[in-house]
C-alpha positions in Angstrom: 107.2 108.3 101.1 109.5 105.7 99.7 109.2 104.6 96.0 109.2 100.9 97.2 106.2 101.5 99.5 102.9 100.0 98.3 99.8 102.0 97.8 98.5 101.7 101.3 101.8 102.8 102.9 102.3 105.6 100.5 98.8 106.9 101.1 99.2 106.8 104.8 102.6 108.5 104.8 101.2 111.4 102.6 98.1 111.8 104.7 100.0 111.8 108.0 102.0 114.8 106.8 99.0 117.0 107.1 96.6 115.2 109.6 96.5 112.6 112.2 96.1 108.9 111.4 92.6 109.0 112.9 91.6 112.1 110.8 93.1 110.5 107.6 91.0 107.3 108.1 88.0 109.4 109.0 88.3 111.4 105.7 88.7 108.1 103.8 85.6 106.7 105.5 83.6 109.8 104.6 84.7 109.8 101.0 84.2 106.0 100.5 81.4 105.1 102.9 83.5 102.7 104.8 83.9 102.2 108.6 87.6 101.6 109.1 89.0 102.3 112.6 92.3 103.8 113.7 93.9 100.4 114.1 93.3 99.5 110.5 96.9 100.2 109.5 98.2 97.5 111.9 95.6 95.0 110.5 96.9 95.9 107.0 100.5 95.3 108.1 99.5 91.8 109.4 98.1 91.1 105.9 101.3 92.3 104.2 99.4 95.3 103.0 97.4 93.2 100.6 94.6 95.3 99.0 92.7 92.2 97.8 89.8 92.7 100.2 89.8 96.5 100.0 86.9 98.0 98.1 87.6 99.6 94.7 86.4 103.0 96.0 89.0 102.9 98.7 91.8 101.9 96.4 90.8 104.7 94.0 90.7 107.3 96.8 94.2 106.2 97.9 95.5 106.3 94.3 94.2 109.9 93.9 96.0 111.0 97.0 99.3 109.3 96.0 99.2 110.2 92.3 98.4 113.9 93.0 101.5 114.1 95.2 103.7 112.3 92.5 102.2 114.3 89.6 101.3 117.8 90.9 100.9 119.3 87.4 98.1 117.0 86.5 94.5 118.3 86.9 92.0 116.6 89.1 90.1 115.4 86.0 93.3 113.9 84.5 94.1 112.1 87.8 90.5 110.8 88.1 90.6 109.5 84.5 94.0 107.9 85.1 92.8 106.2 88.3 89.6 104.9 86.6 91.7 103.5 83.7 94.0 101.8 86.2 91.2 100.2 88.2 
């Protein structure tokens, strides 16, 4: 993960360290009630990774994954509170 990567790219990089892209997107779909498919990252790339159309629940999910990797000493509650305050 590069500090200059956006939220989407950072999330995908972190997730792909421990699971396949398909499984990462499936986990996101289960957590957020969405129906993204395995080709979603290429669609996001064609939109310059703009999160404008991405639901808040999905952005929050991604933020939890990214922030928990950046701040491993924070509790889950602290991370959730931070994400809620940021969105």
